[in-house]
KEKE-3310 file (N, C-alpha, C; in steps of 0.2 Angstrom, whole numbers, plus 5000, padded with zeros to 4 digits):
npx = (5249:5263:5276:5292:5304:5319:5333:5336:5329:5330:5334:5323:5316:5321:5318:5305:5303:5307:5298:5287:5287:5287:5298:5310:5325:5337:5331:5329:5343:5346:5340:5342:5356:5368:5385:5394:5397:5389:5385:5381:5383:5384:5383:5368:5369:5375:5369:5355:5359:5361:5347:5344:5351:5358:5369:5382:5381:5367:5365:5370:5361:5350:5352:5355:5343:5333:5336:5335:5322:5319:5313:5313:5327:5324:5313:5312:5317:5306:5299:5294:5282:5275:5279:5275:5262:5262:5267:5260:5258:5270:5278:5283:5272:5274:5291:5296:5304:5312:5314:5323:5334:5340:5344:5337:5338:5347:5345:5356:5357:5346:5346:5354:5346:5336:5338:5345:5332:5326:5332:5332:5318:5317:5326:5319:5307:5313:5317:5304:5297:5289:5277:5269:5256:5259:5257:5269:5281:5278:5283:5291:5295:5304:5312:5320:5326:5335:5342:5337:5329:5312:5305:5313:5311:5297:5299:5306:5298:5288:5293:5297:5281:5280:5289:5283:5284:5279:5262:5254:5243:5234:5229:5229:5240:5255:5261:5267:5271:5257:5261:5272:5287:5293:5302:5312:5316:5313:5321:5335:5334:5331:5342:5350:5345:5349:5364:5366:5377:5387:5392:5398:5400:5386:5382:5391:5382:5369:5373:5375:5364:5354:5359:5359:5343:5341:5344:5335:5324:5322:5316:5304:5288:5276:5263:5257:5267:5277:5266:5267:5280:5282:5271:5278:5293:5287:5281:5291:5299:5290:5291:5305:5304:5298:5309:5305:5312:5312:5301:5306:5314:5310:5300:5313:5316:5306:5307:5318:5312:5302:5308:5316:5304:5299:5309:5306:5310:5306:5316:5327:5318:5314:5326:5331:5322:5323:5336:5336:5330:5337:5347:5342:5342:5356:5363:5358:5351:5349:5351:5350:5358:5356:5363:5365:5354:5350:5358:5354:5343:5345:5352:5343:5333:5342:5341:5330:5325:5333:5327:5314:5317:5321:5334:5344:5358:5362:5354:5359:5372:5370:5366:5375:5383:5375:5376:5387:5391:5382:5388:5400:5391:5384:5395:5399:5410)
npy = (4791:4792:4806:4801:4801:4814:4821:4831:4843:4845:4859:4868:4863:4867:4879:4880:4875:4884:4894:4889:4886:4899:4910:4921:4923:4924:4921:4908:4903:4906:4896:4885:4882:4884:4883:4873:4883:4891:4900:4908:4897:4898:4913:4925:4929:4916:4907:4912:4912:4899:4895:4901:4898:4884:4871:4863:4862:4863:4850:4850:4858:4854:4842:4846:4853:4843:4834:4842:4846:4833:4823:4814:4815:4811:4815:4828:4825:4822:4827:4845:4851:4839:4840:4852:4849:4839:4846:4850:4838:4831:4839:4850:4863:4873:4880:4875:4887:4886:4874:4872:4882:4878:4864:4853:4834:4824:4807:4798:4805:4804:4799:4803:4817:4812:4809:4821:4828:4820:4821:4834:4838:4829:4835:4845:4840:4834:4849:4853:4861:4853:4839:4824:4823:4836:4848:4850:4861:4870:4862:4870:4881:4871:4868:4878:4880:4870:4872:4865:4858:4861:4850:4839:4840:4836:4825:4816:4819:4810:4795:4798:4797:4785:4776:4779:4789:4801:4809:4810:4822:4823:4839:4846:4846:4842:4831:4825:4809:4801:4792:4797:4790:4784:4793:4790:4776:4770:4779:4771:4757:4759:4762:4753:4744:4753:4751:4737:4730:4730:4718:4713:4722:4725:4714:4713:4723:4717:4707:4713:4719:4707:4699:4710:4710:4696:4696:4706:4701:4690:4698:4702:4707:4706:4699:4695:4696:4684:4674:4674:4669:4656:4649:4650:4644:4634:4628:4629:4618:4607:4607:4605:4591:4586:4587:4597:4607:4619:4627:4626:4636:4647:4647:4651:4662:4671:4667:4673:4687:4688:4685:4700:4706:4703:4708:4722:4734:4745:4750:4741:4729:4734:4736:4724:4714:4721:4718:4704:4701:4706:4698:4686:4687:4689:4679:4670:4654:4648:4636:4621:4606:4590:4589:4603:4607:4601:4605:4621:4619:4614:4624:4635:4630:4631:4644:4651:4641:4647:4661:4660:4655:4667:4672:4683:4686:4673:4670:4681:4675:4663:4666:4674:4664:4655:4664:4667:4652:4652:4660:4654:4643:4649:4654:4667:4675)
npz = (4841:4850:4848:4846:4857:4856:4860:4855:4857:4868:4870:4867:4876:4888:4887:4886:4901:4909:4908:4910:4924:4927:4928:4927:4916:4926:4939:4937:4934:4948:4956:4949:4945:4954:4960:4972:4979:4982:4973:4957:4942:4928:4919:4914:4900:4894:4898:4891:4878:4877:4878:4866:4853:4859:4863:4870:4884:4888:4892:4903:4910:4909:4915:4930:4932:4931:4943:4955:4952:4956:4944:4930:4920:4906:4901:4895:4881:4874:4859:4859:4858:4862:4877:4881:4883:4891:4901:4913:4920:4921:4927:4941:4946:4950:4960:4978:4983:4995:4998:4986:4987:4998:4993:4997:5005:5003:4999:5005:5016:5024:5035:5046:5045:5052:5063:5068:5070:5080:5089:5091:5096:5107:5116:5118:5123:5136:5142:5144:5137:5126:5128:5128:5117:5111:5099:5085:5078:5062:5045:5040:5048:5056:5045:5042:5057:5056:5045:5032:5015:5015:5009:5011:5026:5027:5022:5032:5043:5041:5041:5054:5058:5055:5064:5075:5083:5081:5078:5064:5057:5045:5039:5049:5057:5065:5080:5096:5098:5108:5116:5123:5128:5117:5110:5117:5117:5105:5093:5098:5095:5083:5077:5079:5069:5056:5058:5055:5050:5060:5069:5080:5090:5092:5097:5108:5117:5116:5127:5138:5140:5143:5152:5162:5160:5166:5180:5184:5182:5192:5202:5199:5200:5194:5190:5178:5169:5173:5171:5158:5154:5162:5153:5143:5143:5147:5134:5127:5131:5127:5112:5113:5117:5107:5099:5087:5079:5071:5078:5092:5091:5088:5098:5109:5105:5110:5123:5129:5126:5135:5147:5147:5146:5159:5166:5169:5163:5152:5141:5140:5135:5124:5117:5117:5109:5097:5094:5097:5084:5075:5074:5071:5055:5053:5058:5050:5046:5058:5062:5070:5079:5086:5097:5099:5102:5114:5122:5121:5127:5140:5146:5145:5154:5166:5168:5169:5180:5189:5190:5193:5207:5214:5212:5209:5207:5202:5192:5182:5179:5174:5163:5156:5153:5146:5133:5130:5126:5117:5107:5103:5096:5087:5078:5081:5086)
capx = (5253:5268:5280:5298:5309:5324:5338:5338:5323:5331:5336:5317:5310:5324:5315:5297:5301:5309:5291:5281:5289:5285:5304:5315:5332:5340:5328:5330:5349:5348:5336:5344:5362:5373:5390:5394:5399:5382:5385:5379:5388:5384:5381:5363:5371:5378:5361:5352:5363:5357:5340:5342:5356:5358:5377:5386:5379:5361:5363:5371:5357:5344:5353:5355:5334:5331:5339:5333:5314:5317:5311:5318:5328:5324:5307:5315:5320:5301:5293:5292:5274:5270:5281:5272:5255:5260:5272:5256:5258:5276:5281:5278:5268:5279:5294:5299:5312:5315:5319:5329:5340:5343:5344:5335:5342:5349:5344:5361:5357:5341:5345:5356:5342:5331:5344:5345:5325:5323:5336:5327:5311:5319:5328:5311:5303:5318:5317:5298:5293:5285:5275:5266:5251:5258:5258:5276:5281:5278:5289:5292:5300:5309:5316:5323:5329:5338:5346:5338:5324:5305:5302:5317:5310:5293:5299:5310:5293:5284:5297:5294:5276:5279:5289:5278:5286:5274:5255:5253:5235:5231:5225:5229:5247:5259:5259:5271:5265:5254:5267:5280:5293:5296:5307:5318:5317:5314:5328:5341:5331:5332:5350:5354:5345:5354:5369:5368:5385:5391:5390:5403:5397:5380:5383:5390:5377:5366:5374:5375:5357:5351:5363:5354:5338:5339:5345:5330:5318:5323:5314:5297:5281:5271:5261:5255:5273:5278:5265:5270:5287:5280:5270:5283:5296:5285:5280:5299:5300:5287:5295:5311:5302:5295:5313:5304:5320:5310:5296:5310:5319:5304:5301:5319:5316:5300:5308:5321:5309:5298:5313:5316:5298:5300:5315:5302:5311:5304:5320:5330:5315:5314:5331:5332:5318:5327:5343:5337:5325:5342:5351:5339:5346:5363:5365:5356:5345:5349:5349:5355:5359:5352:5366:5365:5347:5348:5363:5352:5337:5348:5354:5337:5331:5346:5342:5322:5324:5336:5324:5309:5321:5323:5341:5345:5364:5364:5351:5364:5377:5368:5361:5380:5386:5371:5375:5394:5392:5379:5391:5402:5388:5382:5400:5399:5415)
capy = (4788:4796:4807:4797:4804:4815:4823:4838:4843:4847:4866:4869:4861:4869:4885:4877:4873:4891:4898:4885:4889:4906:4910:4925:4917:4926:4918:4901:4902:4907:4890:4877:4883:4886:4879:4871:4889:4894:4906:4905:4892:4903:4920:4924:4930:4911:4903:4915:4909:4891:4894:4903:4892:4877:4869:4857:4866:4862:4844:4851:4863:4848:4836:4850:4855:4837:4832:4846:4844:4826:4821:4809:4820:4809:4818:4832:4822:4823:4832:4851:4849:4834:4840:4858:4848:4835:4848:4849:4832:4827:4844:4854:4870:4880:4876:4879:4891:4886:4869:4873:4885:4871:4859:4847:4832:4816:4798:4796:4809:4806:4794:4811:4821:4809:4809:4828:4829:4815:4823:4841:4834:4825:4841:4850:4837:4837:4856:4855:4864:4847:4834:4821:4826:4845:4848:4852:4868:4868:4860:4878:4883:4866:4866:4885:4880:4864:4873:4860:4860:4859:4844:4834:4839:4832:4816:4815:4818:4803:4790:4797:4795:4778:4774:4778:4795:4808:4808:4815:4822:4827:4847:4849:4845:4836:4830:4821:4804:4800:4789:4800:4787:4782:4797:4788:4770:4769:4779:4766:4753:4759:4765:4746:4742:4755:4748:4731:4727:4730:4714:4712:4727:4724:4707:4716:4727:4713:4703:4717:4719:4701:4697:4713:4708:4691:4699:4710:4697:4687:4702:4703:4707:4707:4691:4691:4695:4678:4669:4672:4666:4651:4647:4653:4641:4624:4629:4627:4612:4603:4609:4602:4584:4583:4588:4602:4612:4628:4628:4629:4643:4654:4650:4653:4672:4674:4666:4678:4692:4685:4687:4704:4710:4703:4715:4729:4739:4746:4751:4734:4724:4735:4736:4714:4714:4724:4715:4697:4701:4710:4691:4682:4689:4688:4671:4665:4650:4650:4628:4618:4599:4588:4590:4610:4608:4598:4612:4627:4618:4613:4634:4638:4627:4633:4651:4650:4639:4652:4667:4656:4654:4674:4672:4686:4684:4667:4671:4683:4671:4658:4670:4676:4658:4653:4668:4662:4647:4652:4662:4649:4638:4652:4658:4674:4676)
capz = (4843:4854:4845:4848:4861:4854:4863:4851:4859:4876:4871:4867:4883:4892:4888:4891:4907:4913:4906:4914:4931:4928:4929:4922:4916:4931:4943:4934:4937:4955:4957:4947:4943:4957:4962:4978:4986:4981:4967:4949:4938:4922:4918:4913:4893:4893:4899:4888:4871:4877:4876:4859:4850:4859:4865:4875:4892:4888:4895:4911:4913:4910:4923:4936:4935:4935:4949:4959:4953:4957:4938:4926:4913:4899:4898:4890:4875:4870:4855:4861:4857:4868:4880:4882:4884:4897:4907:4919:4923:4921:4930:4945:4942:4953:4963:4982:4982:5001:4996:4981:4989:5003:4990:5001:5009:4998:5001:5010:5022:5029:5043:5049:5047:5057:5069:5071:5073:5085:5097:5093:5099:5112:5121:5119:5130:5144:5145:5146:5130:5124:5131:5124:5113:5110:5091:5084:5074:5056:5042:5035:5056:5055:5040:5044:5060:5054:5038:5027:5013:5018:5007:5018:5033:5027:5021:5039:5047:5039:5043:5062:5060:5053:5068:5081:5087:5080:5076:5057:5057:5038:5038:5058:5059:5066:5086:5098:5100:5114:5120:5124:5130:5110:5110:5120:5116:5096:5089:5102:5092:5076:5076:5078:5062:5054:5057:5056:5050:5067:5072:5087:5096:5094:5103:5117:5120:5120:5132:5145:5140:5143:5160:5167:5161:5170:5186:5188:5181:5197:5208:5195:5203:5188:5190:5172:5164:5176:5168:5151:5156:5163:5148:5135:5145:5144:5125:5124:5134:5123:5108:5115:5118:5100:5093:5083:5079:5070:5084:5097:5090:5088:5108:5111:5104:5115:5132:5130:5126:5141:5154:5147:5150:5167:5169:5170:5161:5145:5139:5138:5132:5116:5113:5115:5106:5091:5093:5092:5076:5070:5075:5067:5050:5052:5060:5045:5045:5063:5063:5077:5078:5093:5103:5102:5105:5122:5128:5120:5131:5147:5147:5147:5161:5172:5170:5170:5187:5197:5189:5198:5215:5214:5213:5202:5204:5198:5184:5178:5179:5170:5156:5153:5153:5140:5129:5128:5122:5111:5102:5100:5092:5079:5077:5082:5088)
cpx = (5261:5273:5289:5303:5314:5329:5340:5333:5324:5331:5328:5314:5312:5319:5309:5297:5302:5300:5286:5281:5286:5292:5307:5321:5337:5337:5330:5338:5351:5347:5340:5352:5368:5377:5389:5395:5392:5382:5383:5385:5389:5381:5373:5365:5372:5372:5356:5353:5361:5352:5339:5346:5359:5366:5377:5383:5373:5360:5365:5365:5351:5344:5351:5347:5331:5331:5336:5325:5312:5312:5315:5320:5326:5317:5307:5318:5313:5300:5292:5284:5272:5272:5278:5265:5255:5264:5268:5256:5264:5280:5278:5275:5271:5285:5296:5303:5315:5320:5325:5335:5344:5346:5343:5340:5342:5346:5349:5361:5351:5342:5350:5352:5336:5333:5342:5337:5324:5328:5331:5322:5313:5322:5322:5308:5306:5316:5310:5294:5288:5282:5271:5259:5251:5260:5266:5275:5280:5284:5293:5297:5305:5315:5321:5329:5336:5343:5344:5330:5318:5302:5307:5315:5301:5293:5303:5302:5288:5287:5295:5287:5276:5281:5286:5279:5282:5269:5255:5248:5235:5226:5227:5236:5251:5261:5263:5266:5261:5259:5273:5287:5297:5301:5312:5321:5317:5320:5333:5341:5333:5338:5354:5353:5349:5362:5371:5373:5389:5390:5392:5401:5390:5378:5386:5385:5372:5366:5372:5367:5351:5353:5359:5347:5335:5339:5339:5324:5316:5318:5305:5292:5274:5268:5260:5262:5275:5274:5266:5277:5287:5277:5275:5289:5294:5284:5289:5301:5297:5290:5301:5311:5302:5302:5310:5308:5316:5305:5300:5315:5315:5303:5306:5318:5311:5303:5314:5318:5305:5303:5315:5310:5298:5307:5312:5305:5309:5311:5324:5327:5314:5319:5334:5328:5321:5332:5342:5334:5332:5346:5349:5342:5351:5366:5361:5348:5345:5349:5355:5354:5354:5356:5365:5357:5346:5354:5359:5346:5339:5350:5349:5335:5333:5343:5333:5322:5328:5331:5319:5311:5322:5329:5345:5355:5365:5360:5354:5371:5376:5364:5370:5382:5382:5374:5384:5395:5388:5382:5397:5397:5387:5389:5402:5406:5422)
cpy = (4792:4798:4804:4804:4806:4821:4831:4842:4849:4854:4869:4869:4863:4877:4884:4878:4879:4894:4894:4885:4895:4911:4915:4919:4918:4920:4910:4899:4901:4899:4886:4878:4885:4883:4877:4877:4893:4900:4902:4901:4894:4908:4920:4925:4922:4906:4905:4912:4902:4891:4896:4900:4886:4877:4863:4858:4863:4856:4845:4856:4858:4844:4839:4851:4848:4835:4834:4845:4837:4822:4817:4814:4819:4814:4824:4831:4823:4828:4839:4853:4846:4837:4847:4855:4842:4838:4848:4844:4829:4833:4848:4861:4875:4876:4880:4881:4891:4879:4869:4875:4881:4866:4852:4843:4823:4811:4798:4799:4808:4802:4800:4816:4819:4808:4816:4830:4827:4819:4832:4841:4831:4829:4845:4847:4839:4843:4859:4859:4859:4843:4830:4822:4832:4843:4854:4857:4864:4866:4867:4880:4877:4867:4873:4884:4873:4865:4867:4860:4857:4850:4838:4833:4834:4823:4813:4813:4812:4799:4791:4796:4788:4772:4774:4785:4801:4806:4813:4816:4827:4835:4850:4850:4840:4834:4825:4817:4802:4795:4790:4798:4784:4786:4794:4779:4769:4773:4776:4761:4754:4760:4759:4743:4746:4754:4741:4728:4726:4724:4712:4716:4728:4718:4710:4720:4723:4709:4706:4716:4714:4697:4702:4711:4702:4692:4702:4707:4692:4691:4704:4702:4706:4700:4689:4690:4688:4672:4667:4668:4659:4647:4646:4646:4633:4625:4626:4619:4606:4602:4604:4595:4583:4586:4592:4608:4619:4629:4632:4635:4648:4654:4651:4660:4672:4673:4672:4685:4692:4688:4695:4709:4709:4707:4721:4734:4740:4747:4745:4731:4728:4736:4728:4713:4717:4719:4708:4696:4702:4702:4686:4681:4686:4682:4666:4661:4649:4640:4626:4611:4596:4590:4596:4611:4606:4604:4617:4624:4618:4622:4635:4637:4631:4642:4653:4647:4645:4660:4666:4657:4660:4675:4675:4685:4679:4667:4675:4679:4666:4660:4672:4669:4655:4660:4667:4657:4649:4655:4658:4644:4643:4656:4664:4679:4674)
cpz = (4845:4849:4849:4851:4857:4857:4859:4852:4864:4875:4872:4873:4888:4892:4891:4898:4910:4914:4911:4921:4930:4931:4925:4922:4922:4937:4942:4937:4944:4958:4956:4947:4946:4961:4969:4984:4985:4976:4960:4946:4932:4923:4914:4904:4893:4894:4894:4878:4873:4874:4867:4852:4853:4861:4870:4882:4892:4893:4903:4915:4916:4917:4931:4937:4937:4940:4956:4959:4957:4951:4935:4919:4905:4895:4893:4884:4871:4865:4860:4864:4863:4876:4885:4886:4889:4903:4914:4925:4924:4926:4936:4944:4944:4958:4971:4984:4991:5001:4990:4984:4994:5001:4992:5004:5003:5003:5007:5016:5027:5035:5048:5050:5052:5062:5074:5073:5078:5092:5096:5098:5106:5117:5120:5123:5135:5145:5145:5142:5125:5128:5126:5121:5110:5101:5091:5079:5067:5051:5039:5042:5055:5051:5042:5048:5060:5047:5032:5022:5017:5014:5011:5024:5033:5026:5028:5044:5045:5041:5052:5063:5060:5061:5076:5085:5087:5078:5070:5056:5051:5038:5045:5060:5062:5075:5089:5101:5107:5120:5121:5126:5123:5109:5111:5118:5108:5093:5092:5096:5085:5072:5075:5072:5055:5052:5059:5056:5055:5072:5080:5092:5097:5100:5110:5119:5121:5126:5138:5146:5144:5150:5164:5168:5166:5176:5187:5186:5187:5203:5203:5200:5201:5188:5182:5166:5168:5173:5162:5150:5156:5156:5143:5138:5145:5139:5123:5126:5129:5116:5108:5113:5113:5096:5088:5083:5079:5076:5091:5096:5091:5098:5111:5110:5111:5123:5132:5131:5135:5149:5152:5148:5156:5171:5171:5167:5153:5138:5134:5133:5124:5112:5111:5112:5098:5088:5090:5086:5072:5070:5071:5060:5051:5055:5054:5046:5055:5066:5066:5075:5085:5097:5104:5103:5114:5125:5128:5128:5141:5150:5149:5154:5167:5174:5173:5179:5192:5195:5195:5205:5216:5216:5207:5200:5200:5191:5180:5176:5174:5162:5151:5150:5145:5133:5126:5124:5115:5106:5099:5096:5086:5077:5075:5084:5085)
residu = (MET:GLU:GLN:GLU:LYS:ASN:PRO:VAL:TYR:LYS:LYS:GLU:ASN:MET:ARG:LEU:LEU:ARG:ARG:HIS:LEU:GLY:LEU:THR:GLN:LYS:GLU:PHE:ILE:ASP:LEU:PHE:LEU:LEU:ASP:GLU:ASN:GLY:LYS:PRO:SER:MET:SER:VAL:ALA:THR:TYR:SER:ASN:LEU:GLU:SER:LYS:GLY:GLY:GLU:ARG:VAL:LYS:GLU:VAL:ILE:LEU:ALA:ALA:SER:GLU:LYS:MET:GLY:VAL:ASP:SER:VAL:ILE:PHE:SER:MET:ALA:PRO:GLU:GLU:PHE:ALA:VAL:LYS:ALA:ASP:VAL:LEU:LEU:PRO:ALA:SER:ILE:ASP:GLN:ASP:ASP:LEU:HIS:GLN:ASN:GLY:VAL:LYS:LYS:GLY:ASN:ILE:ASP:GLN:LEU:LEU:ASN:ARG:LEU:THR:MET:TYR:PHE:ALA:GLU:GLN:ILE:PHE:GLU:GLY:LYS:LEU:LYS:LYS:GLY:ASP:LYS:ILE:GLU:SER:ASP:ARG:VAL:LEU:ALA:ALA:LYS:LEU:ASP:VAL:GLY:ARG:SER:ALA:ILE:ARG:GLU:ALA:LEU:LYS:VAL:LEU:ASP:VAL:MET:GLY:MET:ILE:ASP:ILE:CYS:PRO:GLY:GLN:GLY:SER:TYR:ILE:SER:SER:LYS:GLU:GLU:ASN:PHE:PHE:ILE:ILE:PRO:LEU:SER:TRP:SER:LEU:PHE:LEU:ASN:GLY:GLY:GLN:VAL:GLU:GLU:ILE:LEU:VAL:VAL:ARG:ASN:LEU:LEU:GLU:VAL:LYS:ALA:ALA:GLU:LEU:ALA:ALA:ASP:CYS:LYS:ASN:GLU:GLU:SER:LEU:ALA:ARG:LEU:TYR:ASP:THR:PHE:HIS:ARG:LEU:HIS:SER:THR:TYR:VAL:GLN:LYS:ASP:TYR:LYS:GLU:PHE:LEU:GLU:GLU:ASP:LEU:LYS:PHE:HIS:LEU:CYS:ILE:ALA:GLU:CYS:SER:GLY:ASN:SER:VAL:ILE:TYR:SER:MET:ILE:GLN:THR:ILE:ARG:ASN:LEU:MET:LYS:HIS:VAL:SER:GLY:THR:GLY:MET:VAL:ASP:GLU:THR:GLN:LEU:SER:GLU:ILE:TYR:GLU:GLU:HIS:GLN:LYS:VAL:TYR:GLY:LEU:ILE:ILE:ALA:ARG:ASP:GLY:LYS:GLY:ALA:ALA:ALA:ALA:MET:ARG:GLU:HIS:LEU:GLU:ARG:ALA:ALA:LEU:ARG:TYR:ASN:PHE:GLN)
# end
């Protein structure tokens, strides 16, 4: 049976931690016990006294070390015998001093780091120093350039990999995505999710994009995109006739995305797709009654007809009117 955890063991486990990491008392202080100005928060004599006699500040040391190593401070309440046995599993065998000196990046700041990394890579692409498929610098080099810890850089790179901006190849390194344009589309869309509470501002952006998309769609030459728009509108018509509210709203979303696709502008398409998905959550269920269903269908029919008639200005005006009326229906104003 495991020995019961007890806070009185913290003093001894603090000493075991330092020895496990192979640090002198001064090195331990320099890595774990620095104040906001980067100066030691206690002297070697004070720390040495804590290791030998204990005291109120043992808790301070344990909390500081636990936070920087990313472990639960409760493990330091284990019996020293158990702590020593489990140290190899519970604790890192060594510490990346670059990470500790930089103090990493807290979760609340990861979005800021993502933005800095994205801008850094984008500038490299603009300047011709990077292109799609190129290998990027190591996490150590990036950490030094951005003045953050390597673990924070690695965490941010994983997010960029998931977003499709880079490709991480284990054992080989990280590379700019083969779709280089992702660097200029994804961050814009991603930022909308991160700032999803700014509904009014997002709606202004959406309206501008959708109106322009309708205008450009009237000049679409891509037969496949036009065919998808045709099919989507006729499915919208079918769900309207059947009064299938749920499917109608799904086809409504697809209809707007098809118009964005017909605009021929990939940035407009990506942004509208993100905003539309976001607004589905903001507007709750998106329920409409029979009268609203009819209004929405007629507004869509007008936009569709003007796009097919190649009337860009008319399509833009019809889309603007539709969005203004939609704002009233969903109480966005």
